[in-house]
C-alpha positions as CSV (number, residue, x, y, z in Angstrom):
1,M,25.3,33.3,-46.9
2,N,22.9,32.9,-49.9
3,A,19.2,33.3,-49.5
4,K,18.5,29.6,-49.7
5,K,20.9,28.8,-46.8
6,A,19.5,31.7,-44.8
7,M,15.9,30.4,-45.2
8,L,17.0,26.9,-44.2
9,L,18.8,28.1,-41.0
10,F,15.7,30.2,-40.1
11,A,13.5,27.2,-40.5
12,V,15.7,25.1,-38.2
13,L,15.8,27.8,-35.6
14,T,12.1,28.5,-35.6
15,T,11.3,24.7,-35.5
16,G,13.5,24.4,-32.4
17,L,11.8,27.4,-30.8
18,C,8.4,26.0,-31.6
19,A,9.4,22.6,-30.2
20,H,10.7,24.3,-27.0
21,A,7.5,26.3,-26.7
22,Q,5.5,23.1,-26.8
23,L,7.4,21.6,-23.8
24,T,5.7,21.6,-20.5
25,Q,7.1,23.7,-17.7
26,G,8.5,20.6,-16.1
27,Q,10.2,19.5,-19.3
28,R,11.7,22.9,-19.8
29,M,13.0,22.9,-16.2
30,E,14.5,19.4,-16.7
31,Q,16.2,20.6,-19.8
32,R,17.6,23.5,-17.9
33,A,18.8,21.2,-15.1
34,R,20.6,19.0,-17.6
35,E,22.2,22.0,-19.2
36,L,23.5,23.1,-15.7
37,I,24.9,19.7,-15.0
38,D,26.6,19.5,-18.3
39,Q,28.5,22.7,-17.5
40,M,29.8,21.5,-14.2
41,T,33.3,20.1,-13.6
42,V,33.6,16.7,-11.8
43,D,34.6,18.4,-8.6
44,E,31.7,20.8,-8.8
45,K,29.3,17.9,-9.3
46,I,30.7,16.2,-6.3
47,G,30.3,19.4,-4.2
48,Q,26.6,19.6,-5.2
49,L,25.9,16.1,-3.9
50,M,26.5,17.1,-0.2
51,N,24.1,19.0,2.0
52,D,26.4,22.0,2.3
53,A,26.5,22.7,-1.4
54,P,28.9,25.5,-2.4
55,G,28.0,28.1,-4.9
56,I,29.1,28.1,-8.5
57,P,29.3,31.8,-9.4
58,R,30.2,31.2,-13.0
59,L,26.9,29.3,-13.4
60,G,24.9,31.7,-11.2
61,L,24.3,29.1,-8.5
62,K,24.2,30.4,-5.0
63,P,25.5,28.3,-2.0
64,Y,22.7,26.2,-0.6
65,N,22.5,24.0,2.5
66,W,19.9,21.3,2.1
67,W,19.5,20.6,5.8
68,G,16.3,22.1,7.3
69,E,14.0,21.0,10.0
70,A,10.2,21.5,10.3
71,L,8.8,18.7,12.4
72,H,6.2,20.8,14.1
73,G,7.2,24.3,13.0
74,V,10.3,25.7,11.3
75,G,13.0,24.3,13.6
76,R,16.5,25.3,14.8
77,T,16.6,28.7,13.1
78,G,15.1,31.3,15.3
79,R,11.6,32.7,15.7
80,A,8.7,30.5,14.4
81,T,5.4,29.2,15.6
82,V,5.8,26.0,17.6
83,F,3.0,23.5,17.2
84,P,2.5,20.3,19.2
85,E,5.1,17.5,18.8
86,P,3.9,15.0,16.1
87,I,2.8,12.3,18.5
88,G,0.3,14.9,19.8
89,L,-0.7,15.8,16.3
90,G,-1.3,12.1,15.7
91,A,-3.7,12.2,18.7
92,T,-5.9,14.7,16.8
93,F,-6.8,12.3,14.0
94,D,-7.4,15.6,12.1
95,T,-6.3,15.7,8.5
96,D,-7.6,19.2,7.9
97,L,-5.6,20.4,10.9
98,L,-2.4,18.7,9.7
99,H,-2.8,20.3,6.3
100,A,-3.3,23.8,7.8
101,I,-0.2,23.3,10.0
102,G,1.9,22.3,7.1
103,D,0.7,25.4,5.2
104,A,1.4,27.7,8.1
105,I,4.9,26.2,8.5
106,S,5.8,26.7,4.9
107,T,4.4,30.2,4.9
108,E,6.8,31.1,7.8
109,A,9.6,29.1,6.1
110,R,9.3,31.1,2.9
111,A,9.3,34.4,4.8
112,K,12.4,33.4,6.8
113,F,14.1,32.2,3.6
114,N,13.4,35.4,1.7
115,I,14.9,37.4,4.6
116,A,17.9,35.1,5.0
117,Q,18.7,35.5,1.3
118,Q,18.7,39.2,1.6
119,M,21.1,38.8,4.5
120,Q,23.2,36.4,2.4
121,N,22.6,33.8,5.1
122,Y,23.1,30.5,3.3
123,G,23.7,28.4,6.4
124,Q,22.3,25.3,7.8
125,Y,18.5,25.4,8.6
126,A,18.1,28.6,6.4
127,G,16.8,26.8,3.3
128,L,13.5,25.5,2.0
129,T,14.1,21.7,2.1
130,F,12.7,20.3,5.3
131,W,13.4,16.9,6.6
132,A,10.0,16.2,7.9
133,P,7.6,14.5,8.5
134,N,8.9,11.4,10.3
135,V,6.5,8.6,9.2
136,N,8.3,5.7,10.9
137,I,6.0,3.4,12.9
138,F,6.2,3.8,16.7
139,R,6.4,0.0,17.1
140,D,7.9,0.0,20.6
141,P,7.0,2.5,23.4
142,R,10.6,2.6,24.7
143,W,11.9,4.3,21.5
144,G,13.0,7.8,22.4
145,R,12.2,9.3,18.9
146,G,8.7,7.9,18.8
147,M,7.6,11.4,19.8
148,E,8.5,12.5,16.3
149,T,6.0,10.1,14.7
150,Y,2.2,10.1,14.4
151,G,2.0,6.8,16.3
152,E,1.8,3.1,15.8
153,D,-0.7,2.7,13.0
154,P,0.4,2.8,9.3
155,F,-2.9,4.1,7.9
156,L,-3.2,6.9,10.5
157,T,0.5,7.8,10.0
158,G,0.3,7.9,6.2
159,T,-3.0,9.8,6.1
160,L,-1.8,12.5,8.5
161,G,1.6,12.6,6.8
162,V,0.1,13.1,3.3
163,A,-2.0,16.0,4.7
164,Y,1.0,17.6,6.2
165,V,3.1,17.2,3.0
166,R,0.4,18.7,0.9
167,G,0.1,21.6,3.2
168,M,3.9,22.1,3.2
169,Q,4.4,21.8,-0.5
170,G,1.5,23.9,-1.7
171,D,-0.9,23.5,-4.5
172,D,0.9,25.2,-7.4
173,P,1.0,22.9,-10.5
174,F,4.8,23.2,-10.6
175,Y,6.4,25.3,-7.9
176,L,6.9,24.0,-4.4
177,K,6.2,26.3,-1.5
178,A,8.6,24.2,0.5
179,A,10.0,20.7,0.0
180,A,8.9,18.0,2.5
181,C,10.7,14.8,3.3
182,G,9.5,11.4,4.4
183,K,11.9,9.9,6.9
184,H,13.6,7.5,7.9
185,F,13.3,5.0,5.0
186,A,12.9,2.3,6.3
187,V,12.1,0.2,9.4
188,H,14.0,2.7,11.7
189,S,12.3,2.7,15.1
190,G,15.0,2.2,17.7
191,P,17.0,1.3,19.6
192,E,19.0,4.5,19.3
193,S,22.2,2.9,20.7
194,T,22.6,0.5,17.8
195,R,21.2,2.5,14.9
196,H,24.5,3.0,13.2
197,S,25.3,-0.7,13.1
198,A,22.1,-2.7,13.3
199,N,21.1,-4.9,10.5
200,V,17.4,-5.5,10.8
201,A,15.5,-8.3,9.0
202,P,11.7,-8.2,9.6
203,S,9.6,-10.6,7.6
204,R,8.8,-9.4,4.1
205,R,5.1,-9.3,5.1
206,D,5.9,-7.1,8.1
207,L,8.1,-4.9,5.8
208,Y,5.3,-4.3,3.3
209,A,2.3,-4.3,5.8
210,T,3.8,-2.2,8.6
211,Y,7.0,-0.4,7.8
212,L,6.4,0.8,4.2
213,P,2.8,1.8,3.7
214,A,3.1,5.3,5.1
215,F,6.1,6.0,2.9
216,K,4.1,4.7,-0.1
217,M,1.2,7.0,0.7
218,L,3.5,10.0,0.9
219,V,5.1,9.2,-2.4
220,Q,2.0,8.3,-4.4
221,Q,-0.7,10.4,-2.7
222,G,1.3,13.3,-1.3
223,K,3.9,13.6,-4.1
224,V,6.5,14.2,-1.4
225,E,9.7,15.7,-2.9
226,I,12.3,14.1,-0.6
227,I,12.9,10.7,1.0
228,M,15.5,10.2,3.7
229,G,17.3,6.9,4.0
230,A,17.8,5.5,7.5
231,Y,20.9,4.7,9.5
232,N,20.2,1.0,10.0
233,A,20.8,-1.8,7.4
234,L,17.9,-3.8,6.0
235,Y,18.6,-7.3,4.9
236,G,22.3,-6.6,4.8
237,E,22.2,-3.3,2.8
238,S,22.5,0.1,4.4
239,C,19.2,1.9,4.1
240,S,21.1,5.0,2.7
241,G,22.7,2.7,0.2
242,S,20.1,0.1,-0.6
243,K,19.2,-0.8,-4.1
244,L,16.1,-2.6,-2.9
245,L,14.8,0.4,-1.1
246,L,16.0,3.4,-3.1
247,T,15.9,2.0,-6.7
248,D,13.6,-1.0,-6.8
249,I,10.9,0.0,-4.4
250,L,11.0,3.8,-4.4
251,R,11.7,4.6,-8.0
252,R,10.7,1.5,-10.0
253,D,7.7,0.3,-8.0
254,W,6.3,3.5,-6.6
255,G,7.4,6.0,-9.3
256,F,9.2,8.4,-6.9
257,R,10.5,11.4,-8.9
258,G,12.1,13.5,-6.2
259,H,15.5,13.2,-4.5
260,I,16.8,10.9,-1.8
261,V,19.0,12.1,1.0
262,S,21.0,10.1,3.6
263,D,20.5,10.5,7.3
264,C,23.3,12.5,8.7
265,G,26.5,10.4,8.7
266,A,24.7,7.3,7.3
267,V,27.1,7.0,4.4
268,D,29.9,6.8,6.9
269,D,28.1,3.9,8.5
270,I,28.3,1.9,5.3
271,Y,31.9,1.3,6.0
272,Q,32.4,2.3,9.6
273,G,29.2,1.0,11.2
274,H,28.0,-1.8,9.0
275,G,31.3,-2.9,7.5
276,I,29.7,-3.3,4.1
277,A,32.5,-1.4,2.5
278,K,36.2,-1.1,3.4
279,T,36.8,2.5,2.4
280,A,35.0,5.8,2.1
281,A,35.4,5.6,-1.7
282,E,33.7,2.3,-1.8
283,A,30.9,3.5,0.5
284,A,30.3,6.6,-1.6
285,A,30.1,4.5,-4.7
286,I,27.6,2.1,-3.2
287,A,25.4,4.9,-2.0
288,I,25.3,6.7,-5.4
289,K,24.9,3.5,-7.5
290,S,22.1,2.4,-5.2
291,G,20.1,5.5,-5.8
292,L,21.2,8.1,-3.3
293,N,21.2,11.7,-4.5
294,L,22.4,13.7,-1.6
295,E,24.5,13.1,1.5
296,C,24.1,14.7,4.8
297,G,27.7,14.5,5.7
298,S,31.0,14.6,3.8
299,T,31.9,11.0,2.8
300,L,30.9,11.7,-0.8
301,R,34.0,13.8,-1.0
302,A,35.6,10.4,-1.7
303,L,33.8,10.2,-5.0
304,R,36.8,11.6,-6.7
305,Q,38.8,8.5,-5.5
306,A,35.9,6.3,-6.5
307,L,35.9,7.6,-10.0
308,D,39.7,7.1,-10.2
309,Q,39.3,3.5,-9.0
310,G,36.6,2.8,-11.6
311,L,33.9,2.2,-8.9
312,L,31.4,4.4,-10.8
313,T,31.3,6.8,-13.7
314,E,30.6,10.5,-14.3
315,A,27.3,9.5,-15.7
316,D,26.4,8.1,-12.3
317,L,27.1,11.5,-10.8
318,D,24.9,13.2,-13.5
319,R,22.0,10.8,-12.7
320,A,22.3,11.6,-9.0
321,L,22.4,15.3,-9.6
322,L,19.3,15.7,-11.8
323,P,16.7,15.3,-9.1
324,L,18.6,17.8,-6.9
325,M,18.7,20.4,-9.6
326,M,15.0,19.8,-10.3
327,T,14.1,20.4,-6.6
328,R,16.0,23.7,-6.6
329,L,14.2,24.8,-9.8
330,K,10.8,23.7,-8.5
331,L,11.5,25.8,-5.3
332,G,12.4,28.7,-7.6
333,I,15.8,29.1,-5.8
334,A,18.4,27.8,-8.3
335,F,18.3,31.4,-9.7
336,N,16.3,34.5,-9.0
337,D,13.0,33.2,-10.5
338,P,10.4,36.0,-10.9
339,D,7.7,33.5,-11.7
340,C,7.8,31.7,-8.4
341,P,4.6,32.6,-6.6
342,Y,6.2,32.6,-3.1
343,N,8.7,35.4,-3.4
344,T,6.8,38.0,-1.6
345,F,6.3,36.5,1.9
346,G,7.7,38.8,4.5
347,E,8.4,38.9,8.2
348,E,4.8,39.9,9.1
349,V,3.6,36.3,8.6
350,I,6.0,34.8,11.1
351,G,4.0,34.1,14.3
352,Q,1.0,35.9,13.0
353,Q,-2.2,35.6,15.0
354,S,-3.8,33.0,12.7
355,H,-0.8,30.7,13.4
356,I,-1.0,31.3,17.1
357,D,-4.7,30.4,17.0
358,L,-3.9,27.3,15.0
359,A,-1.3,26.2,17.5
360,R,-3.8,26.6,20.3
361,R,-6.5,24.6,18.4
362,A,-3.9,21.9,17.7
363,A,-2.9,21.7,21.4
364,Q,-6.6,21.5,22.4
365,E,-7.2,18.7,19.9
366,S,-4.1,16.8,20.9
367,M,-4.6,16.3,24.6
368,V,-6.2,13.0,25.7
369,L,-8.4,12.7,28.7
370,L,-7.7,9.2,30.0
371,K,-9.6,9.2,33.3
372,N,-12.2,11.5,34.8
373,D,-14.1,10.6,38.0
374,G,-16.3,13.7,37.7
375,V,-13.7,16.3,38.8
376,L,-13.6,17.8,35.4
377,P,-14.4,20.3,34.1
378,L,-13.3,22.6,36.9
379,S,-15.4,25.6,37.9
380,K,-13.9,29.0,37.3
381,Q,-15.3,29.9,40.7
382,I,-13.3,27.3,42.5
383,R,-12.3,28.6,46.0
384,N,-8.8,27.0,46.4
385,L,-6.7,25.6,43.6
386,F,-3.1,24.4,44.0
387,V,-0.7,23.7,41.1
388,A,2.5,21.6,41.5
389,G,5.3,20.2,39.4
390,P,8.2,21.7,37.5
391,G,6.6,21.2,34.2
392,A,3.8,23.6,35.1
393,T,6.2,26.6,34.7
394,D,9.0,25.3,32.4
395,I,8.5,25.8,28.7
396,Y,10.8,22.9,27.9
397,Y,7.9,20.6,28.8
398,L,6.0,22.2,26.0
399,M,8.6,21.9,23.2
400,G,9.5,18.2,22.5
401,N,12.4,18.0,20.0
402,Y,13.4,19.4,16.7
403,Y,11.6,22.6,17.8
404,G,11.8,26.2,16.8
405,V,11.7,29.0,19.3
406,S,8.8,31.4,19.8
407,D,8.4,34.8,21.4
408,H,4.9,33.7,22.5
409,Y,4.7,30.8,25.1
410,S,2.0,30.0,27.6
411,T,3.0,27.6,30.4
412,F,0.4,25.3,32.0
413,L,0.4,27.5,35.1
414,Q,-0.4,30.6,33.0
415,G,-3.2,28.8,31.2
416,I,-4.8,27.7,34.5
417,V,-4.5,31.1,36.1
418,S,-6.0,32.8,33.1
419,K,-9.3,31.0,33.7
420,V,-10.0,31.3,37.4
421,S,-12.0,34.0,39.2
422,A,-10.0,36.8,40.8
423,G,-11.5,35.6,44.0
424,T,-9.9,32.1,43.7
425,S,-7.0,31.3,46.0
426,I,-4.5,29.8,43.6
427,N,-0.9,29.0,44.4
428,Y,2.0,27.1,42.9
429,K,5.1,25.3,44.1
430,Q,7.4,23.0,42.2
431,G,7.1,20.4,44.9
432,F,9.8,18.0,43.7
433,M,13.0,17.8,41.7
434,P,12.3,15.9,38.5
435,M,15.4,13.6,38.6
436,T,16.7,13.7,42.1
437,H,15.1,13.6,45.5
438,N,14.5,16.7,47.5
439,L,17.4,17.5,49.8
440,N,15.3,19.4,52.2
441,A,13.2,17.1,54.4
442,V,10.6,19.7,54.8
443,D,8.3,20.3,51.8
444,W,5.4,22.6,52.6
445,S,3.8,21.9,49.2
446,I,2.6,18.5,50.5
447,D,0.2,20.1,52.9
448,E,-0.8,22.8,50.4
449,C,-1.8,20.0,48.0
450,R,-3.9,18.2,50.6
451,S,-5.7,21.4,51.8
452,A,-6.7,22.6,48.3
453,D,-10.1,21.9,46.8
454,V,-8.3,20.6,43.7
455,T,-4.6,20.0,43.0
456,V,-3.3,20.0,39.4
457,L,-0.1,18.1,39.4
458,V,2.1,18.3,36.3
459,M,4.3,15.2,35.9
460,G,6.1,13.4,33.1
461,N,9.0,13.6,30.7
462,N,10.8,16.3,28.7
463,G,13.5,16.3,26.0
464,N,16.2,15.5,28.6
465,T,14.7,12.1,29.4
466,E,13.6,10.9,26.0
467,G,14.7,11.7,22.5
468,E,17.4,11.2,19.9
469,E,20.9,10.0,20.8
470,G,22.9,13.0,22.0
471,D,19.8,15.1,22.8
472,A,18.2,13.3,25.7
473,I,21.1,14.1,28.2
474,A,19.3,12.6,31.2
475,S,18.4,9.3,29.5
476,D,20.2,6.3,30.7
477,N,19.6,4.5,27.4
478,T,21.0,6.8,24.7
479,G,17.7,8.6,24.3
480,D,15.5,5.6,24.6
481,R,13.6,4.7,27.8
482,S,14.7,1.6,29.7
483,S,11.5,1.9,31.8
484,L,8.1,3.5,31.2
485,T,7.8,4.4,34.9
486,L,8.3,8.0,35.7
487,S,11.3,8.9,37.9
488,D,11.3,8.0,41.5
489,P,11.1,11.5,42.8
490,Q,7.9,12.2,40.8
491,M,6.2,9.0,41.9
492,T,7.2,9.5,45.5
493,Y,5.6,12.9,45.5
494,L,2.5,11.6,43.8
495,R,2.2,8.9,46.5
496,K,2.6,11.4,49.3
497,I,-0.3,13.6,48.1
498,G,-2.4,10.9,46.3
499,R,-2.7,8.4,49.1
500,N,-3.6,10.9,51.7
501,H,-5.5,13.7,49.9
502,T,-9.2,14.2,50.8
503,N,-9.9,16.5,47.9
504,K,-9.5,16.1,44.2
505,L,-6.3,15.4,42.3
506,V,-5.8,16.1,38.5
507,V,-2.6,14.7,37.0
508,V,-1.4,16.3,33.7
509,L,1.3,14.2,32.0
510,T,3.8,15.5,29.5
511,G,5.9,13.3,27.2
512,G,6.2,11.9,23.8
513,S,5.7,8.2,24.5
514,P,3.5,5.9,26.7
515,I,3.9,6.2,30.5
516,D,3.3,3.5,33.1
517,L,-0.1,4.7,34.3
518,H,-1.2,1.8,36.4
519,E,-0.4,3.5,39.8
520,I,-1.0,7.0,38.5
521,S,-4.5,6.1,37.4
522,E,-5.3,4.6,40.8
523,L,-4.2,7.7,42.7
524,A,-5.6,10.4,40.5
525,D,-9.2,11.5,40.0
526,A,-8.4,12.6,36.5
527,V,-5.5,11.9,34.1
528,I,-4.6,14.0,31.0
529,M,-2.0,13.1,28.5
530,A,-0.8,16.5,27.3
531,W,2.2,15.3,25.2
532,Y,4.5,18.2,24.2
533,P,1.8,20.6,23.2
534,G,3.8,23.5,21.7
535,Q,3.8,27.2,22.5
536,E,0.0,27.5,23.2
537,G,-0.1,24.4,25.4
538,G,-0.8,26.2,28.6
539,L,-3.8,28.2,27.3
540,A,-5.1,25.0,25.6
541,L,-4.9,23.1,28.9
542,G,-6.8,25.9,30.6
543,D,-9.5,25.8,27.9
544,L,-9.9,22.1,28.5
545,L,-9.7,21.9,32.3
546,F,-12.4,24.6,32.7
547,G,-14.7,23.4,29.9
548,D,-14.2,26.2,27.4
549,A,-13.2,23.4,25.0
550,N,-14.0,19.7,25.1
551,F,-11.4,16.9,24.9
552,S,-11.3,15.2,21.6
553,G,-7.8,13.7,21.5
554,R,-7.4,10.0,21.0
555,L,-4.4,7.8,21.7
556,P,-2.3,7.2,18.6
557,I,-0.4,4.5,20.4
558,T,-1.2,1.7,22.9
559,F,-0.4,2.4,26.6
560,P,0.8,-1.0,28.0
561,V,0.2,-2.3,31.4
562,D,3.8,-3.5,31.9
563,A,6.9,-2.7,29.8
564,A,8.5,-6.0,31.0
565,L,5.9,-7.9,29.0
566,L,6.8,-6.2,25.7
567,P,8.8,-8.2,23.1
568,P,12.6,-7.4,23.0
569,F,13.2,-3.9,21.9
570,D,15.7,-4.9,19.2
571,E,13.3,-7.5,17.7
572,Y,11.6,-6.1,14.6
573,S,8.9,-8.7,14.1
574,M,5.5,-7.1,14.7
575,Q,4.1,-10.1,16.5
576,G,3.0,-9.1,20.0
577,R,3.3,-5.4,19.2
578,T,0.7,-2.6,18.8
579,Y,-3.1,-3.0,18.8
580,R,-2.9,-4.7,15.4
581,Y,-1.0,-7.8,16.6
582,T,-1.9,-8.3,20.2
583,D,-4.7,-8.1,22.7
584,A,-2.4,-8.5,25.7
585,N,-0.7,-6.0,28.0
586,T,-3.1,-3.1,27.2
587,L,-4.0,-0.5,29.8
588,Y,-5.3,2.1,27.5
589,P,-5.9,1.0,23.9
590,F,-5.1,2.7,20.6
591,G,-7.8,5.2,19.7
592,Y,-9.0,5.7,23.2
593,G,-9.9,9.0,24.8
594,L,-12.7,10.5,26.9
595,S,-14.7,13.7,26.4
596,Y,-17.1,15.6,28.6
597,G,-19.9,13.3,27.5
598,T,-20.3,9.9,25.9
599,V,-21.2,8.7,22.4
600,E,-23.2,5.6,21.6
601,Y,-22.7,3.8,18.3
602,S,-25.6,1.8,16.8
603,D,-27.3,0.6,13.6
604,L,-24.2,-0.2,11.6
605,T,-25.5,-0.9,8.1
606,L,-23.7,-2.0,5.0
607,I,-24.8,0.0,2.0
608,G,-25.2,-2.3,-1.1
609,K,-23.1,-5.4,-1.7
610,P,-19.4,-5.4,-1.0
611,D,-17.5,-5.3,-4.3
612,K,-14.0,-6.5,-5.2
613,K,-13.4,-3.4,-7.3
614,Q,-15.4,-0.7,-5.6
615,G,-15.0,-1.8,-1.9
616,I,-17.8,-1.2,0.5
617,S,-19.9,1.6,2.1
618,A,-21.3,1.6,5.6
619,S,-23.3,3.9,7.8
620,V,-23.6,4.1,11.5
621,V,-25.6,6.2,14.0
622,L,-23.7,8.2,16.6
623,K,-25.6,9.7,19.5
624,N,-24.2,12.2,22.0
625,T,-25.8,11.1,25.2
626,G,-24.4,13.9,27.3
627,N,-25.3,17.6,27.9
628,K,-22.2,19.1,26.2
629,D,-21.3,19.6,22.6
630,L,-18.3,17.4,21.6
631,T,-16.3,16.1,18.7
632,E,-16.0,12.3,18.4
633,T,-13.4,10.5,16.3
634,A,-15.4,7.6,14.7
635,Q,-12.9,4.9,13.9
636,V,-13.4,2.1,11.3
637,Y,-11.5,-1.2,11.9
638,L,-11.4,-4.3,9.7
639,S,-10.7,-7.9,10.7
640,V,-10.0,-10.2,7.7
641,P,-10.4,-13.9,7.4
642,T,-7.7,-15.9,9.1
643,A,-6.5,-12.9,11.1
644,G,-3.7,-13.7,13.4
645,G,0.0,-14.4,13.2
646,E,1.5,-12.1,10.6
647,I,-2.0,-11.0,9.5
648,P,-3.3,-8.1,11.8
649,L,-6.0,-9.0,14.3
650,R,-7.6,-5.7,13.3
651,Q,-6.5,-2.6,11.5
652,L,-7.7,1.0,11.1
653,I,-9.0,1.6,7.6
654,D,-10.8,4.9,8.0
655,F,-11.8,7.6,10.5
656,Q,-13.9,10.8,10.7
657,R,-14.1,13.6,13.3
658,V,-17.8,14.2,13.9
659,S,-19.1,17.2,15.8
660,L,-22.2,16.4,17.8
661,K,-24.4,18.9,19.7
662,A,-25.6,17.8,23.2
663,G,-28.2,15.0,22.7
664,E,-27.7,15.0,18.9
665,S,-27.9,11.8,16.8
666,R,-26.2,11.7,13.4
667,T,-25.8,9.1,10.7
668,V,-22.2,8.9,9.5
669,T,-21.3,7.2,6.2
670,F,-17.9,5.7,5.3
671,T,-16.9,4.6,1.8
672,I,-14.0,2.2,1.9
673,P,-12.0,1.5,-1.3
674,A,-11.3,-2.0,-2.2
675,E,-7.5,-1.7,-1.6
676,R,-8.1,-1.1,2.1
677,L,-9.9,-4.4,2.4
678,A,-7.0,-6.3,0.9
679,T,-4.3,-8.2,2.9
680,I,-0.6,-7.5,2.2
681,Q,1.3,-10.5,1.1
682,A,5.0,-11.3,1.6
683,D,5.9,-10.1,-1.9
684,G,4.2,-6.7,-1.2
685,T,1.2,-7.4,-3.3
686,A,-2.3,-7.0,-1.9
687,K,-4.9,-9.8,-2.0
688,L,-8.6,-10.0,-1.2
689,L,-9.0,-13.1,0.9
690,K,-12.1,-15.3,0.6
691,G,-14.2,-15.6,3.7
692,T,-15.9,-13.6,6.4
693,Y,-14.8,-10.0,7.3
694,T,-15.8,-8.1,10.4
695,L,-16.2,-4.3,10.2
696,T,-16.2,-2.4,13.5
697,I,-16.9,1.3,14.0
698,G,-16.4,2.7,17.4
699,G,-14.5,4.9,19.8
700,A,-11.3,2.9,20.1
701,A,-9.6,-0.2,18.7
702,P,-11.9,-3.2,19.2
703,C,-10.3,-5.3,21.9
704,P,-11.1,-6.8,25.3
705,R,-9.7,-3.8,27.1
706,S,-11.8,-1.3,25.1
707,A,-14.9,-3.3,26.2
708,Q,-13.8,-3.1,29.9
709,L,-13.4,0.6,29.6
710,G,-17.0,0.9,28.2
711,V,-16.0,2.0,24.7
712,S,-19.1,1.9,22.5
713,S,-18.9,0.3,19.0
714,A,-21.1,-1.4,16.4
715,C,-20.0,-4.2,14.0
716,A,-21.2,-6.0,11.0
717,Q,-19.9,-9.0,8.9
718,F,-19.7,-9.5,5.2
719,R,-18.2,-12.1,2.9
720,M,-15.9,-11.6,-0.1
């Protein structure tokens, strides 16, 4: 080579190196991902599109199973901190708490992953891609999986979901601490029995105003890495093979850059459940060409046949693979990446004390006091206390679903016993069988309940009676609930002690969905909704019952008077559902909850003039009229002109948790951006309507039932 050619080659190489150096880290990783894909054979590419992806040793890729669970703690893979079920986390209205929980979960996840890799454990649930949170809307209280959600409100769901995702994924500018997933996209909310075949067709306004907002928030505000498609079909397209959802809305309209995974077996449903395709090859092609990147299942093995039949091209496989390779590179797990900042987490962080403390705080904040006729808080010097109910000693009533397992549980009985004086007479009996009547006609616990100064009766549901199809083995409705009334043995026992007791009765309810409380509220002196509060639930209940902590939980879903008055379960119109679309059939409203004390709202003042671009600001005075410190969740609701029909009667647009000392007054300010004042139209656009708006700030959703319960609020009107 002569000197001139050598100099020219050097110039070309150095120019390329300089150009490479100028690329961002993301661009360099994308280039690396494309290089990886280019080196794969067709069969290797197909293998990487399924959740149990095999290793490719010649390229340095280890095996990887994409299926992981972390709904309220690292799930289904051994020891981890167990936080409250998400419906209980929804009751906290606490974004800081959700962020901290997400961060704690991903810390434990990284440690478990690092250890599993050393053990060459590449199995299911051992990875760093977690299919949580569930941001579906809990539109009907009969849905067994509603416990996995943050409740019935899109704004609350999206706000808490974003906080959780940010905590999970970390704050590194490129690397992900773990990858979170918004599921199930979209409209999925029961019934469980028809989810593999149902074609749902809500109005377009309901789609954009109720079913999609939380997902949009996760994508655009939370930068969530994964979206999971649902089982059901929407407008005739399988949600795991829907061009409308996966390509047009997610990627084109919202700018989603991560990867999309099917729900498990949902690609099968494209041809076996929905009948959209005739063969597995056709179903696989539909899914990939619609925008799916990853299948939980094995139907995509038929992609080889689909290619041979000309149903798609190898370029379609490459397009589907790119986001998957990017996720692995952002997690730092495609290869041994020394630059990943999360490589050093070890076993010492799993179940560490700060996580135990966080789980206890979360359980405290999640429990909702629905009734208190002065019996609470209990005195630690109480002379005679009796505890009854199987849930008082069974940790399954703490766990919910999609749970991990901990080496540190506190039952409700343990939490209560930990608080009372050594001189207190405290006893426990199960009292009743949860699903079948007692065979023995003699039950001494009845008299023990009646003779105690106070009885704490633990009633409710567990994961056997409500949940996902296949999990809730005692459900008579494939995981859903055909009735909101508790089982007859429970109610019979309550009636025996409640209608004859001369002392005080506190009912603690477990469950992940509304319960028929009409009779329970009449018979009990105090009623607490404890949900599934996680491993520290017992100690948290003890803190609350005896006044070492104050109740601050608020209902994230309406408790109806009568389930028979609900719209049909399989009807997806929002009319007549949730606090946003009906005033009827409400026993306890959305946002409701008591504390040891009351808060008065007054002097709601609009700050400046409402602006179409800037929105509005408002202040309100909160006064703690009691003699105990408390935390109040101040909730901001908006009613727009012409509200009614498909336009919500009112909707939550902001909230703050406000700590108030006994007797303290505080002015709280809310700044509401203009987009929260707009009304969603049928095409998905938002429009500021002309006319009079009503802004209400108070302790629950503004409705006739809230007024009957004595909920304080303040309101003001303005025109746009």
